[in-house]
Residue frames as a rotation matrix with the C-alpha (Angstrom) as fourth column:
MET 1
0.164 -0.984 0.069 -58.99
-0.023 0.066 0.998 31.42
-0.986 -0.165 -0.012 22.51
ALA 2
0.494 0.002 -0.869 -57.59
-0.797 -0.397 -0.454 32.35
-0.346 0.918 -0.195 19.19
LYS 3
0.766 -0.220 0.604 -56.50
0.300 0.953 -0.033 29.48
-0.569 0.206 0.796 16.98
LEU 4
-0.209 -0.927 -0.312 -53.10
-0.202 -0.271 0.941 29.41
-0.957 0.260 -0.131 15.28
PRO 5
0.418 0.262 -0.870 -53.12
-0.890 -0.076 -0.450 29.59
-0.184 0.962 0.202 11.51
LEU 6
0.958 0.037 0.285 -52.60
-0.004 0.993 -0.118 26.17
-0.287 0.112 0.951 9.99
SER 7
0.666 -0.737 0.116 -49.39
0.140 -0.029 -0.990 27.24
0.732 0.676 0.084 8.25
LEU 8
0.073 -0.601 0.796 -47.87
-0.832 -0.477 -0.284 28.51
0.550 -0.641 -0.535 11.52
PHE 9
0.604 0.244 0.759 -48.92
-0.683 0.649 0.335 25.33
-0.411 -0.721 0.558 13.32
LEU 10
0.967 -0.247 0.060 -47.21
0.243 0.824 -0.511 23.13
0.077 0.509 0.857 10.69
PHE 11
0.359 -0.886 0.293 -44.04
-0.179 -0.374 -0.910 25.21
0.916 0.274 -0.293 10.79
LEU 12
0.089 -0.289 0.953 -43.80
-0.985 -0.169 0.041 25.00
0.149 -0.942 -0.300 14.65
THR 13
0.826 0.221 0.518 -44.40
-0.353 0.920 0.172 21.22
-0.439 -0.325 0.838 14.55
ALA 14
0.826 -0.564 -0.017 -41.65
0.298 0.462 -0.835 20.70
0.479 0.685 0.549 11.94
LEU 15
0.160 -0.772 0.615 -39.25
-0.530 -0.593 -0.606 22.93
0.833 -0.229 -0.503 13.93
SER 16
0.359 0.054 0.932 -39.93
-0.914 0.221 0.339 20.96
-0.188 -0.974 0.129 17.10
ALA 17
0.963 0.008 0.268 -39.39
0.032 0.989 -0.145 17.62
-0.266 0.148 0.953 15.41
ASP 18
0.629 -0.772 0.087 -36.10
0.124 -0.011 -0.992 18.83
0.767 0.635 0.089 13.86
SER 19
0.100 -0.615 0.783 -34.73
-0.809 -0.507 -0.296 20.04
0.579 -0.604 -0.548 17.21
ALA 20
0.525 0.194 0.829 -35.53
-0.722 0.616 0.314 16.67
-0.450 -0.763 0.463 18.79
THR 21
0.952 -0.191 -0.239 -33.66
-0.016 0.751 -0.661 14.74
0.306 0.633 0.712 16.12
THR 22
0.566 -0.810 0.154 -30.32
-0.086 0.128 0.988 13.36
-0.820 -0.572 0.003 17.24
LEU 23
0.686 -0.408 -0.602 -27.51
-0.710 -0.197 -0.676 13.92
0.157 0.891 -0.425 14.81
HIS 24
0.688 -0.512 0.514 -25.23
0.184 0.808 0.559 10.95
-0.702 -0.290 0.650 14.16
LEU 25
0.654 -0.550 -0.520 -21.96
-0.756 -0.513 -0.408 12.12
-0.042 0.659 -0.751 12.69
SER 26
0.921 -0.369 -0.128 -19.65
0.328 0.909 -0.257 9.50
0.211 0.194 0.958 11.26
ALA 27
0.508 -0.813 -0.283 -16.05
0.120 -0.258 0.959 9.54
-0.853 -0.521 -0.034 12.41
PRO 28
0.565 -0.345 -0.749 -13.58
-0.788 -0.494 -0.366 11.05
-0.244 0.798 -0.552 9.90
GLN 29
0.946 -0.263 0.192 -11.86
0.309 0.910 -0.275 8.46
-0.102 0.319 0.942 7.75
PRO 30
0.245 -0.938 -0.244 -8.06
0.128 -0.219 0.967 8.36
-0.961 -0.268 0.066 7.81
PRO 31
0.439 -0.093 -0.894 -6.42
-0.807 -0.479 -0.346 9.68
-0.396 0.873 -0.286 4.63
THR 32
0.900 -0.137 0.414 -5.30
0.294 0.892 -0.344 7.20
-0.322 0.431 0.843 2.01
PRO 33
0.053 -0.960 -0.275 -1.54
0.038 -0.273 0.961 7.22
-0.998 -0.061 0.022 1.33
THR 34
0.482 0.001 -0.876 -0.41
-0.813 -0.372 -0.447 8.37
-0.326 0.928 -0.178 -2.13
LEU 35
0.361 -0.404 -0.840 2.05
-0.337 0.784 -0.522 5.38
0.869 0.472 0.147 -2.19
SER 36
0.653 -0.216 0.725 3.54
-0.690 0.222 0.688 2.93
-0.310 -0.951 -0.004 0.25
PHE 37
0.458 -0.581 -0.673 6.58
-0.322 0.598 -0.734 0.66
0.829 0.553 0.087 0.24
PHE 38
0.970 -0.239 -0.046 8.92
0.158 0.475 0.866 -1.42
-0.185 -0.847 0.498 2.41
MET 39
0.455 -0.890 0.003 12.60
-0.719 -0.370 -0.588 -0.69
0.525 0.265 -0.809 3.09
HIS 40
0.921 -0.240 -0.307 15.13
0.334 0.892 0.305 -3.39
0.201 -0.384 0.901 3.92
ASP 41
0.537 -0.753 0.380 18.10
-0.776 -0.618 -0.127 -2.09
0.330 -0.227 -0.916 5.96
ILE 42
0.920 -0.187 -0.343 20.60
0.230 0.969 0.089 -4.93
0.316 -0.161 0.935 6.03
MET 43
0.517 -0.777 0.359 23.60
-0.856 -0.465 0.227 -4.67
-0.010 -0.424 -0.905 8.37
GLY 44
-0.239 -0.774 0.587 26.54
-0.713 0.550 0.435 -6.99
-0.659 -0.314 -0.683 7.95
GLY 45
0.517 0.396 0.759 26.50
0.115 0.846 -0.521 -10.29
-0.848 0.357 0.392 6.14
SER 46
-0.336 -0.685 0.646 27.69
0.699 0.279 0.659 -10.93
-0.632 0.673 0.385 2.60
HIS 47
-0.402 0.267 0.876 25.39
0.726 -0.490 0.483 -8.34
0.558 0.830 0.003 0.91
PRO 48
-0.323 0.289 -0.901 24.92
0.780 -0.458 -0.426 -5.39
-0.536 -0.841 -0.078 3.31
SER 49
0.137 0.421 0.897 22.85
0.804 -0.577 0.148 -2.38
0.579 0.700 -0.417 2.22
ALA 50
0.897 0.101 0.430 23.83
-0.151 -0.844 0.515 -0.20
0.415 -0.527 -0.742 5.24
ARG 51
0.178 -0.888 -0.424 27.25
0.788 0.387 -0.480 0.50
0.590 -0.248 0.768 6.61
THR 52
0.902 0.062 -0.428 28.27
0.364 -0.643 0.674 2.49
-0.234 -0.763 -0.603 9.67
VAL 53
0.514 -0.727 0.456 30.99
0.487 -0.191 -0.852 4.88
0.706 0.660 0.256 8.50
THR 54
-0.537 -0.696 0.477 31.74
-0.127 -0.492 -0.861 6.59
0.834 -0.523 0.176 11.77
GLY 55
-0.148 0.453 0.879 30.96
-0.932 -0.362 0.030 6.12
0.332 -0.814 0.476 15.43
ALA 56
0.726 0.380 -0.573 30.96
-0.208 0.916 0.344 2.27
0.655 -0.131 0.744 15.67
THR 57
0.617 -0.506 0.603 32.75
-0.695 0.008 0.719 0.78
-0.369 -0.862 -0.347 18.63
PRO 58
-0.441 -0.836 -0.326 35.78
-0.896 0.429 0.113 -1.53
0.045 0.342 -0.939 18.17
LYS 59
0.302 0.501 -0.811 35.01
-0.467 0.820 0.332 -5.15
0.831 0.278 0.481 17.37
SER 60
0.282 -0.117 0.952 34.95
-0.909 0.284 0.305 -7.60
-0.306 -0.952 -0.026 20.25
LYS 61
-0.631 -0.553 -0.544 36.75
-0.672 0.740 0.028 -10.98
0.387 0.383 -0.839 20.16
ALA 62
-0.694 0.416 0.587 33.98
-0.282 0.594 -0.754 -12.49
-0.662 -0.689 -0.295 22.19
GLU 63
-0.889 0.458 0.003 31.41
0.239 0.458 0.856 -14.69
0.391 0.762 -0.517 20.39
PRO 64
-0.381 0.826 0.415 27.73
-0.742 -0.541 0.395 -13.72
0.551 -0.157 0.820 20.63
ALA 65
-0.833 0.198 0.516 25.79
-0.308 0.610 -0.730 -15.46
-0.460 -0.768 -0.447 23.39
PRO 66
-0.754 0.619 0.219 22.76
0.628 0.582 0.517 -17.60
0.193 0.528 -0.827 22.36
GLY 67
0.263 0.916 -0.305 19.55
0.937 -0.318 -0.147 -15.56
-0.231 -0.247 -0.941 21.94
LEU 68
0.987 0.098 0.130 20.01
0.124 -0.971 -0.207 -11.84
0.105 0.220 -0.970 22.17
PRO 69
0.231 -0.972 0.044 23.60
0.560 0.096 -0.823 -10.80
0.796 0.215 0.566 21.42
PHE 70
-0.688 -0.699 0.195 25.51
0.191 -0.434 -0.880 -9.68
0.700 -0.568 0.433 24.49
SER 71
0.463 0.886 0.037 22.80
0.069 -0.078 0.995 -10.31
0.884 -0.458 -0.097 26.98
LYS 72
0.827 -0.349 -0.441 25.65
0.482 0.034 0.876 -10.45
-0.291 -0.936 0.197 29.55
PRO 73
0.726 -0.588 -0.358 28.76
-0.600 -0.795 0.088 -8.27
-0.336 0.150 -0.930 29.70
LYS 74
0.824 -0.536 0.182 31.73
0.559 0.722 -0.408 -9.48
0.087 0.438 0.895 27.63
ASN 75
-0.080 -0.995 0.058 35.23
0.960 -0.093 -0.263 -8.36
0.267 0.035 0.963 28.71
ASN 76
-0.139 0.093 -0.986 33.80
0.653 -0.740 -0.162 -5.24
-0.745 -0.666 0.042 30.32
ILE 77
-0.974 -0.212 -0.080 33.03
0.063 -0.593 0.803 -3.90
-0.218 0.777 0.591 26.84
PHE 78
-0.561 0.816 -0.139 29.53
-0.321 -0.060 0.945 -4.99
0.763 0.575 0.295 25.92
PRO 79
0.207 0.571 0.794 26.69
0.954 -0.298 -0.034 -4.25
0.217 0.765 -0.606 26.22
ILE 80
-0.898 -0.438 0.044 27.08
0.433 -0.896 -0.096 -0.50
0.081 -0.067 0.994 25.72
PRO 81
-0.213 0.866 -0.453 24.19
0.516 -0.294 -0.805 1.70
-0.830 -0.405 -0.384 26.98
GLY 82
0.384 0.496 -0.779 22.28
-0.365 -0.693 -0.622 2.95
-0.848 0.524 -0.085 23.97
GLY 83
-0.663 -0.681 -0.311 24.19
-0.575 0.196 0.794 0.73
-0.480 0.705 -0.522 21.60
VAL 84
0.591 0.778 -0.213 22.53
-0.712 0.378 -0.592 -1.10
-0.381 0.501 0.777 18.71
PRO 85
-0.082 -0.671 0.737 24.03
-0.133 0.741 0.659 -4.54
-0.988 -0.044 -0.150 17.97
LEU 86
0.739 0.243 -0.628 24.98
-0.657 0.056 -0.751 -5.44
-0.148 0.968 0.201 14.41
MET 87
0.462 -0.625 0.630 27.11
0.369 0.781 0.504 -8.08
-0.807 0.000 0.591 12.64
THR 88
0.148 -0.489 -0.860 29.89
-0.729 -0.642 0.240 -6.99
-0.669 0.591 -0.451 10.32
THR 89
0.556 0.089 -0.827 30.99
-0.778 0.406 -0.479 -8.74
0.293 0.909 0.295 7.15
ASP 90
-0.397 -0.757 -0.519 33.48
-0.449 0.653 -0.610 -10.87
0.800 -0.009 -0.599 9.06
LYS 91
0.273 0.704 -0.655 30.75
0.295 0.587 0.754 -11.93
0.915 -0.400 -0.047 11.51
LYS 92
-0.672 -0.489 -0.555 32.33
0.696 -0.163 -0.699 -9.84
0.252 -0.857 0.450 14.34
PRO 93
0.378 0.919 -0.109 29.77
0.905 -0.343 0.251 -7.82
0.193 -0.193 -0.962 16.36
GLU 94
-0.811 -0.490 0.319 29.84
0.418 -0.867 -0.270 -4.07
0.410 -0.086 0.908 16.60
PHE 95
0.068 0.840 -0.538 27.60
0.921 -0.259 -0.290 -1.49
-0.383 -0.476 -0.792 18.31
ILE 96
-0.415 -0.095 0.905 26.53
0.539 -0.827 0.160 1.83
0.733 0.554 0.395 16.85
VAL 97
-0.192 0.231 -0.954 26.12
0.945 -0.220 -0.244 4.52
-0.266 -0.948 -0.176 19.51
PHE 98
0.689 0.467 -0.554 25.23
0.427 -0.880 -0.211 8.16
-0.586 -0.091 -0.805 19.93
GLY 99
0.278 -0.554 -0.785 26.66
-0.567 -0.754 0.332 10.17
-0.776 0.352 -0.524 17.04
SER 100
-0.475 -0.473 0.742 27.14
0.262 0.729 0.633 7.14
-0.840 0.495 -0.222 14.70
LEU 101
-0.015 0.369 -0.929 26.65
-0.815 -0.543 -0.203 7.83
-0.580 0.754 0.309 11.03
THR 102
-0.324 -0.008 0.946 25.35
0.252 0.963 0.095 5.08
-0.912 0.269 -0.310 8.75
ALA 103
-0.550 0.135 -0.824 25.11
-0.787 -0.413 0.458 5.27
-0.278 0.901 0.333 4.93
ILE 104
-0.132 0.612 0.780 22.28
0.044 0.790 -0.612 3.28
-0.990 -0.047 -0.131 3.22
ASP 105
-0.610 0.144 -0.779 21.49
-0.792 -0.085 0.605 1.98
0.021 0.986 0.166 -0.20
ASP 106
-0.595 0.431 0.679 18.37
-0.230 0.718 -0.657 -0.08
-0.771 -0.547 -0.328 0.68
GLU 107
-0.883 0.448 0.143 16.09
0.350 0.423 0.836 -2.09
0.314 0.788 -0.529 -1.54
VAL 108
-0.584 0.812 -0.003 12.57
-0.657 -0.475 -0.586 -0.71
-0.477 -0.340 0.810 -1.73
THR 109
-0.971 0.238 -0.038 9.97
0.184 0.834 0.521 -3.41
0.155 0.498 -0.853 -2.32
ASP 110
-0.394 0.906 0.152 6.23
-0.623 -0.385 0.680 -3.64
0.675 0.174 0.717 -2.75
GLY 111
0.656 0.596 -0.463 5.92
-0.048 0.645 0.763 -6.40
0.753 -0.478 0.452 -0.11
GLU 112
0.763 -0.327 0.557 7.32
-0.633 -0.208 0.745 -7.10
-0.128 -0.922 -0.366 3.36
GLU 113
0.776 -0.469 0.421 9.34
0.393 0.882 0.258 -10.13
-0.492 -0.035 0.870 2.20
LEU 114
0.000 -0.902 -0.432 12.94
-0.223 -0.421 0.879 -9.46
-0.975 0.097 -0.201 1.16
GLY 115
-0.757 -0.302 0.579 12.28
0.389 0.504 0.771 -11.34
-0.525 0.809 -0.264 -2.07
SER 116
0.344 0.939 -0.003 9.31
0.580 -0.215 -0.785 -9.18
-0.738 0.268 -0.619 -3.08
ALA 117
0.429 -0.107 0.897 9.32
0.859 -0.260 -0.442 -7.17
0.281 0.960 -0.020 -6.30
ILE 118
-0.388 -0.655 -0.648 11.83
0.748 -0.635 0.193 -4.29
-0.538 -0.410 0.736 -6.13
VAL 119
0.615 0.704 0.355 10.19
0.788 -0.533 -0.309 -0.89
-0.029 0.470 -0.882 -6.92
GLY 120
0.707 -0.412 0.575 13.20
-0.168 -0.888 -0.429 1.33
0.687 0.207 -0.696 -6.27
ARG 121
-0.054 -0.771 -0.635 16.07
0.822 0.326 -0.467 2.06
0.566 -0.547 0.616 -3.92
ALA 122
0.961 0.272 0.049 16.45
0.182 -0.758 0.627 4.32
0.208 -0.594 -0.777 -0.88
GLN 123
0.056 -0.998 0.005 19.83
0.829 0.044 -0.558 6.05
0.557 0.036 0.830 -0.71
GLY 124
0.531 0.055 0.846 21.01
-0.269 -0.935 0.229 8.40
0.804 -0.349 -0.482 2.02
PHE 125
-0.604 -0.731 -0.317 22.12
0.159 0.279 -0.947 8.26
0.781 -0.623 -0.053 5.66
TYR 126
0.711 0.680 0.177 20.97
0.001 -0.253 0.968 8.32
0.703 -0.688 -0.180 9.23
PHE 127
-0.503 -0.864 0.009 22.75
-0.033 0.009 -0.999 9.06
0.863 -0.503 -0.033 12.47
VAL 128
0.037 0.472 -0.881 21.97
0.868 0.422 0.263 8.19
0.496 -0.774 -0.394 16.04
SER 129
-0.368 -0.105 0.924 20.74
0.099 -0.992 -0.073 11.44
0.924 0.064 0.376 17.45
SER 130
0.638 0.532 0.556 19.65
-0.528 -0.223 0.819 10.50
0.560 -0.817 0.138 21.01
LEU 131
-0.193 -0.811 0.552 21.76
-0.968 0.066 -0.241 9.45
0.159 -0.581 -0.798 23.93
ASP 132
-0.021 0.238 0.971 19.85
-0.531 0.820 -0.213 6.20
-0.847 -0.520 0.109 24.47
GLY 133
-0.860 -0.506 0.068 20.24
-0.205 0.465 0.861 5.25
-0.468 0.726 -0.504 20.79
SER 134
-0.338 0.821 0.460 16.54
0.573 0.567 -0.591 5.09
-0.746 0.064 -0.662 20.07
SER 135
0.718 0.574 -0.394 16.17
0.110 -0.653 -0.749 8.09
-0.687 0.494 -0.532 17.77
HIS 136
-0.324 -0.750 0.576 17.79
0.760 0.156 0.631 8.24
-0.563 0.642 0.520 14.29
THR 137
0.193 0.315 -0.929 17.79
-0.354 -0.861 -0.365 11.44
-0.915 0.399 -0.055 12.25
VAL 138
-0.056 -0.118 0.991 17.21
0.679 0.724 0.125 10.27
-0.732 0.680 0.039 8.66
ALA 139
0.166 0.098 -0.981 17.83
-0.619 -0.764 -0.182 11.93
-0.768 0.637 -0.066 5.31
PHE 140
-0.609 -0.372 0.700 17.24
0.225 0.766 0.602 9.79
-0.760 0.524 -0.383 2.21
THR 141
-0.229 0.502 -0.834 15.91
-0.913 -0.409 0.005 9.83
-0.338 0.762 0.552 -1.34
VAL 142
0.012 0.374 0.927 13.76
0.109 0.922 -0.373 7.06
-0.994 0.105 -0.029 -2.77
ILE 143
-0.674 -0.226 -0.703 14.53
-0.669 -0.217 0.711 6.44
-0.313 0.950 -0.005 -6.49
VAL 144
0.151 0.845 0.512 11.28
-0.275 0.534 -0.800 5.00
-0.949 -0.020 0.314 -7.95
ARG 145
-0.785 -0.404 0.470 11.53
0.236 0.507 0.829 2.72
-0.573 0.762 -0.302 -10.92
ARG 146
-0.134 0.718 -0.683 9.53
-0.846 -0.442 -0.298 3.66
-0.516 0.538 0.667 -14.02
HIS 147
-0.315 0.094 0.945 7.80
0.265 0.964 -0.008 0.81
-0.912 0.247 -0.328 -15.79
ASN 148
0.250 0.348 0.904 7.43
0.917 0.215 -0.337 0.72
-0.311 0.913 -0.265 -19.60
ASP 149
0.918 -0.055 -0.392 9.46
-0.089 -0.994 -0.069 3.85
-0.386 0.098 -0.917 -19.95
ASP 150
0.694 -0.656 0.297 12.35
0.686 0.477 -0.550 4.00
0.219 0.585 0.781 -22.38
ASP 151
0.490 -0.546 0.679 13.98
-0.236 -0.834 -0.499 7.21
0.839 0.085 -0.538 -21.16
ASP 152
-0.219 -0.684 -0.696 16.64
0.604 0.465 -0.647 7.31
0.766 -0.562 0.311 -18.46
ASN 153
-0.359 0.174 0.917 14.83
-0.553 -0.831 -0.059 9.85
0.752 -0.528 0.395 -16.27
GLU 154
-0.639 0.082 -0.765 14.00
0.563 0.728 -0.392 8.90
0.525 -0.681 -0.511 -12.71
ASP 155
0.368 0.738 0.566 11.29
-0.125 -0.563 0.817 9.83
0.921 -0.372 -0.115 -10.28
THR 156
-0.530 -0.627 -0.572 12.53
0.517 0.296 -0.803 10.59
0.673 -0.721 0.167 -6.85
ILE 157
0.682 0.660 0.314 11.07
0.040 -0.463 0.886 11.60
0.730 -0.592 -0.342 -3.44
SER 158
-0.457 -0.889 -0.001 13.31
0.146 -0.075 -0.986 12.99
0.877 -0.451 0.164 -0.67
PHE 159
0.685 0.674 -0.275 12.62
0.297 0.086 0.951 12.66
0.665 -0.734 -0.142 3.07
PHE 160
-0.567 -0.779 0.267 13.99
-0.024 -0.309 -0.951 14.16
0.823 -0.545 0.157 6.28
GLY 161
0.456 0.713 0.533 13.00
-0.573 -0.223 0.789 13.61
0.681 -0.665 0.306 9.92
VAL 162
-0.560 -0.543 0.626 13.52
-0.829 0.354 -0.434 11.55
0.014 -0.762 -0.648 13.09
HIS 163
0.164 0.502 -0.849 12.86
-0.381 0.826 0.415 7.87
0.910 0.256 0.326 13.13
ARG 164
-0.116 -0.126 0.985 12.10
-0.993 0.027 -0.113 6.68
-0.012 -0.992 -0.129 16.64
ARG 165
-0.558 -0.178 -0.811 12.99
-0.403 0.912 0.077 2.97
0.726 0.369 -0.581 16.74
GLY 166
-0.982 0.165 -0.090 11.10
0.158 0.470 -0.868 2.51
-0.101 -0.867 -0.488 20.03
SER 167
-0.368 0.894 -0.254 7.81
-0.527 -0.426 -0.736 3.89
-0.766 -0.137 0.628 18.70
PRO 168
0.047 0.482 0.875 5.34
0.509 0.742 -0.436 1.98
-0.859 0.466 -0.210 16.47
GLU 169
0.507 0.209 0.836 5.19
0.848 -0.296 -0.440 4.91
0.155 0.932 -0.327 14.01
SER 170
-0.196 -0.606 -0.771 7.34
0.547 -0.720 0.426 7.94
-0.813 -0.338 0.473 13.24
PRO 171
0.824 0.509 0.248 6.23
0.491 -0.425 -0.760 10.85
-0.281 0.749 -0.600 11.00
ILE 172
-0.341 -0.913 -0.226 8.89
0.566 -0.391 0.726 12.46
-0.750 0.119 0.650 8.78
ALA 173
0.282 0.442 -0.851 8.70
-0.287 -0.808 -0.515 15.26
-0.915 0.390 -0.101 6.17
VAL 174
0.357 -0.164 0.920 8.68
0.902 0.315 -0.294 15.05
-0.241 0.935 0.260 2.42
VAL 175
0.130 -0.444 -0.887 11.15
0.212 -0.861 0.462 17.75
-0.969 -0.248 -0.018 1.38
GLY 176
0.002 -0.065 -0.998 10.97
-0.842 -0.538 0.033 17.51
-0.539 0.840 -0.056 -2.41
GLY 177
0.221 0.016 0.975 11.24
0.303 0.949 -0.084 15.34
-0.927 0.314 0.205 -5.41
THR 178
-0.579 -0.367 -0.728 11.94
-0.584 -0.437 0.684 15.15
-0.570 0.821 0.039 -9.14
GLY 179
-0.958 0.288 -0.016 10.17
0.169 0.603 0.780 13.81
0.234 0.744 -0.626 -12.26
LYS 180
-0.180 0.980 0.088 6.52
0.312 -0.028 0.949 13.18
0.933 0.199 -0.301 -11.52
TYR 181
0.435 0.297 -0.850 7.13
0.889 0.011 0.459 14.14
0.145 -0.955 -0.259 -7.86
GLU 182
-0.599 -0.651 0.466 8.63
0.597 -0.751 -0.282 17.59
0.534 0.109 0.838 -8.64
LYS 183
-0.615 0.247 0.749 7.61
-0.448 -0.891 -0.074 20.19
0.649 -0.380 0.659 -6.07
ALA 184
0.223 0.703 -0.675 6.07
0.260 0.625 0.736 17.46
0.940 -0.340 -0.043 -3.87
GLY 185
-0.559 -0.291 0.776 5.52
-0.666 -0.399 -0.630 18.11
0.493 -0.869 0.030 -0.21
GLY 186
0.517 0.813 -0.269 3.67
-0.451 0.526 0.721 16.43
0.728 -0.251 0.639 2.57
PHE 187
-0.060 -0.522 0.851 4.76
-0.983 0.178 0.040 13.77
-0.172 -0.834 -0.523 5.04
ALA 188
-0.028 0.043 -0.999 5.41
-0.371 0.927 0.050 10.08
0.928 0.372 -0.010 5.47
VAL 189
0.540 0.186 0.821 4.87
-0.838 0.212 0.503 7.65
-0.081 -0.959 0.270 8.32
ILE 190
-0.372 -0.703 -0.606 7.57
-0.594 0.682 -0.427 5.05
0.714 0.200 -0.671 9.09
GLU 191
0.651 0.621 0.436 6.17
-0.748 0.428 0.508 1.97
0.129 -0.657 0.743 10.73
ASN 192
-0.488 -0.852 0.192 8.57
-0.873 0.479 -0.092 -0.44
-0.014 -0.212 -0.977 12.51
LEU 193
0.550 0.618 -0.562 7.85
-0.679 0.722 0.130 -4.10
0.486 0.310 0.817 11.64
ARG 194
0.190 -0.438 0.879 8.68
-0.719 0.548 0.429 -7.21
-0.669 -0.713 -0.211 13.59
ARG 195
-0.591 -0.483 -0.646 10.45
-0.790 0.511 0.340 -10.05
0.166 0.711 -0.683 11.86
ARG 196
0.566 0.778 0.272 8.34
-0.791 0.606 -0.086 -13.11
-0.232 -0.166 0.958 11.18
GLU 197
-0.015 -0.633 0.774 9.77
-0.288 0.744 0.603 -16.64
-0.958 -0.214 -0.193 11.25
SER 198
0.454 0.266 0.850 8.56
0.613 0.599 -0.515 -17.25
-0.647 0.755 0.109 7.69
GLN 199
0.854 -0.109 -0.509 10.34
-0.350 -0.844 -0.407 -14.23
-0.385 0.526 -0.758 6.28
HIS 200
0.741 -0.668 0.067 13.23
0.403 0.363 -0.840 -14.70
0.537 0.649 0.538 3.74
LEU 201
0.832 -0.490 -0.259 16.45
0.133 -0.278 0.951 -14.46
-0.539 -0.826 -0.166 5.78
THR 202
0.650 -0.760 0.019 19.89
-0.243 -0.232 -0.942 -13.12
0.720 0.608 -0.335 4.88
ASP 203
0.239 -0.645 -0.726 23.19
0.835 0.518 -0.186 -13.71
0.496 -0.562 0.662 6.61
GLY 204
-0.803 -0.430 0.413 23.00
0.178 -0.834 -0.523 -10.13
0.569 -0.347 0.746 7.80
VAL 205
-0.595 0.633 -0.496 20.52
0.599 -0.062 -0.798 -8.30
-0.536 -0.772 -0.343 10.09
ASP 206
-0.675 0.428 0.601 17.49
0.486 -0.354 0.799 -7.15
0.555 0.831 0.031 8.09
THR 207
-0.664 0.502 -0.554 15.59
0.323 -0.476 -0.818 -4.27
-0.674 -0.722 0.153 9.65
ILE 208
-0.624 0.505 0.597 12.26
0.695 0.010 0.718 -3.77
0.356 0.863 -0.358 7.82
VAL 209
-0.652 0.489 -0.580 10.12
0.089 -0.711 -0.698 -0.67
-0.753 -0.506 0.420 7.92
HIS 210
-0.086 0.747 0.659 6.82
0.994 0.105 0.011 0.12
-0.061 0.657 -0.752 6.14
VAL 211
-0.818 -0.214 -0.534 6.64
0.228 -0.973 0.040 3.69
-0.528 -0.089 0.844 4.76
SER 212
0.141 0.909 0.393 3.29
0.973 -0.054 -0.224 5.32
-0.183 0.414 -0.892 3.89
VAL 213
-0.828 -0.550 -0.105 3.62
0.501 -0.812 0.300 8.51
-0.250 0.196 0.948 1.96
TYR 214
0.338 0.937 -0.089 1.02
0.852 -0.345 -0.394 11.36
-0.400 0.058 -0.915 1.84
LEU 215
-0.640 -0.700 0.317 1.94
0.761 -0.523 0.384 13.85
-0.103 0.487 0.867 -0.83
SER 216
0.558 0.713 -0.425 0.69
0.544 -0.701 -0.462 17.39
-0.627 0.027 -0.779 -1.38
TYR 217
-0.269 -0.616 0.741 1.58
0.960 -0.235 0.153 19.88
0.080 0.752 0.654 -4.09
């Protein structure tokens, strides 16, 4: 029987060992956001940052019930299906419903607490774009503060998309920017946050979201 050349034998042995090796591929790591911030949408109270300009129901003379507002019908008016309760400046409750338009000028902070350092403002609007009130079409621009900069120019990033209040996260589009964010694209993810008892409170209703921005150029 003819013997295999030593070089061929070594090659076949190495090939066999390589084919028997199990490959362990690591899971892809999630991308790191270019920047992230918190938005505070305050309805009602003495210092509101959001105001419904059209589509709110008339005010009710009834007082809110303990716990969740209008957990039981009041004068056959409340609760309204798909309505979102809020308190106005005179402490009277209103509901925003399908088609409601709300203008915002929210503080943008680097932490979840309302008293955290302000890094900019979010200005724009949203309207209730679903019959059940859970989806809001949003269009807003974040004006980012520049630090240690003497000029009056501002860096801005503009966003557009649908914020689903009932979902943990909602992706929206980055549609442009100015200053250091000129010609920016990409997307952002809005994360709905639950209020914690230790959070700084206002006399309005503070809705807090965490926004993670993934930019591309």
